[in-house]
C-alpha positions as CSV (number, residue, x, y, z in Angstrom):
1,M,0.1,0.3,-0.3
2,P,1.8,3.1,-0.9
3,A,2.3,6.3,1.4
4,N,1.8,9.7,0.6
5,T,4.0,13.1,1.1
6,P,2.9,15.9,3.5
7,R,1.6,17.4,0.5
8,G,-0.4,14.4,-0.9
9,Y,1.8,12.7,-3.7
10,P,2.0,8.9,-3.1
11,Y,4.6,7.0,-3.3
12,P,5.7,3.2,-2.8
13,L,7.0,1.9,0.3
14,G,9.5,-1.1,0.4
15,T,7.1,-3.5,1.4
16,D,5.4,-2.7,-2.0
17,R,5.1,-5.6,-4.6
18,V,8.0,-4.8,-7.4
19,M,4.8,-5.7,-10.1
20,D,2.8,-2.7,-8.7
21,G,5.6,-0.1,-9.5
22,D,3.6,1.0,-12.9
23,D,0.6,1.6,-10.6
24,S,2.7,3.7,-8.0
25,I,4.1,5.7,-11.0
26,H,0.9,6.0,-12.7
27,N,-1.1,7.6,-9.1
28,L,2.4,9.9,-8.7
29,A,2.3,11.4,-12.1
30,S,-1.6,12.0,-11.9
31,A,-1.2,13.6,-8.6
32,V,1.5,15.8,-10.2
33,D,-0.6,16.8,-13.0
34,T,-3.7,17.6,-10.9
35,K,-1.7,19.2,-8.2
36,L,0.6,21.0,-10.3
37,G,-1.4,21.9,-13.7
38,V,0.3,22.5,-16.7
39,A,2.3,25.6,-17.7
40,C,4.4,26.9,-20.6
41,G,6.7,30.0,-21.3
42,G,8.9,31.6,-23.5
43,Q,10.0,35.2,-24.8
44,V,9.0,36.9,-28.0
45,S,10.7,40.3,-29.5
46,I,7.8,42.9,-30.3
47,P,8.7,44.9,-33.2
48,I,8.7,48.9,-31.8
49,S,8.4,51.3,-34.7
50,A,7.2,54.3,-33.1
51,L,7.0,55.5,-29.2
52,N,3.6,55.2,-27.7
53,T,2.3,53.0,-30.2
54,P,1.4,49.4,-29.3
55,S,2.2,46.4,-31.4
56,V,1.2,43.0,-31.0
57,V,2.5,39.3,-31.5
58,A,0.5,36.4,-31.4
59,V,1.9,33.4,-29.1
60,T,0.7,29.7,-29.9
61,F,0.7,27.4,-26.9
62,P,2.0,23.7,-27.6
63,V,-1.1,21.8,-29.2
64,G,-3.1,20.6,-26.3
65,L,-1.6,21.4,-23.6
66,F,-4.4,23.3,-22.1
67,T,-8.0,22.3,-21.5
68,A,-9.2,25.9,-20.3
69,S,-7.4,29.5,-21.1
70,P,-5.0,29.7,-18.9
71,F,-3.3,32.2,-16.6
72,V,-1.3,34.3,-18.7
73,L,1.9,37.1,-17.1
74,A,4.3,39.1,-19.2
75,T,7.0,41.6,-18.6
76,G,9.5,43.5,-20.6
77,G,13.1,42.4,-20.5
78,G,16.1,44.8,-20.3
79,G,16.2,48.6,-20.4
80,N,14.3,50.9,-18.2
81,P,10.9,49.7,-17.0
82,H,9.4,52.9,-17.1
83,Q,10.1,53.0,-20.7
84,F,7.5,50.7,-21.9
85,A,4.4,48.8,-21.4
86,V,3.4,45.1,-21.5
87,S,-0.4,43.5,-21.6
88,W,-1.8,40.7,-23.0
89,T,-4.9,40.0,-24.6
90,A,-7.4,37.1,-26.0
91,T,-5.9,34.5,-24.0
92,T,-7.6,31.1,-25.3
93,T,-6.3,27.5,-24.9
94,T,-4.7,27.4,-28.1
95,G,-2.8,31.0,-27.4
96,V,-2.6,34.7,-26.4
97,N,-1.8,38.1,-27.7
98,I,1.3,39.8,-26.5
99,V,0.9,43.6,-26.6
100,G,4.0,45.6,-25.8
101,A,4.7,49.6,-26.4
102,R,7.4,51.8,-25.6
103,T,6.8,55.2,-23.8
104,A,10.2,56.7,-23.8
105,G,13.4,55.7,-25.2
106,S,14.6,54.6,-28.5
107,V,12.1,52.7,-30.9
108,G,13.3,48.8,-31.7
109,A,12.4,45.8,-30.7
110,L,11.3,44.6,-27.1
111,V,11.8,41.3,-25.5
112,V,8.8,40.2,-23.5
113,Y,9.0,37.3,-21.5
114,W,5.6,35.4,-20.8
115,A,4.2,32.6,-18.9
116,A,0.8,30.9,-19.0
117,H,-0.3,28.5,-16.1
118,Q,-3.6,26.4,-16.0
119,I,-4.4,25.2,-12.4
C-alpha cells in the first residue's frame, strides 16, 4: 500500500510488490498533473516602430496543453521599466496575444517574457 508525502504525493513503500510499481508511478504522475497543473513560457520580440504605439505578437501554446484558458503573465526584459508597457489579450486554450509599447527611449524590438499556467 503506497504512502503519501505531506503534500499528498503518493510513493511506494519498501514492502510494496515490484509488480505494482507501474501503478505507483501512474498514481504519482496523476497527482503531479492534478496538483501542479500545466504551464509553458517563453519570450517574444515585439517590433516597435514608434513611441506610444502598441504592437501585438501572437503566441501559440503547444497543441493540447491547456484544457481551459490559462492565467498569463508577461513582462518586458531589459532597459528601464518606466520606458515600456506590456499586456496581453485574447487568451484561449491555444494562444495569447502579447501587446507591447515603448513610452520613452528608442524604438526597436521589445523583448517580452511570458508564462501561462492552468491550475
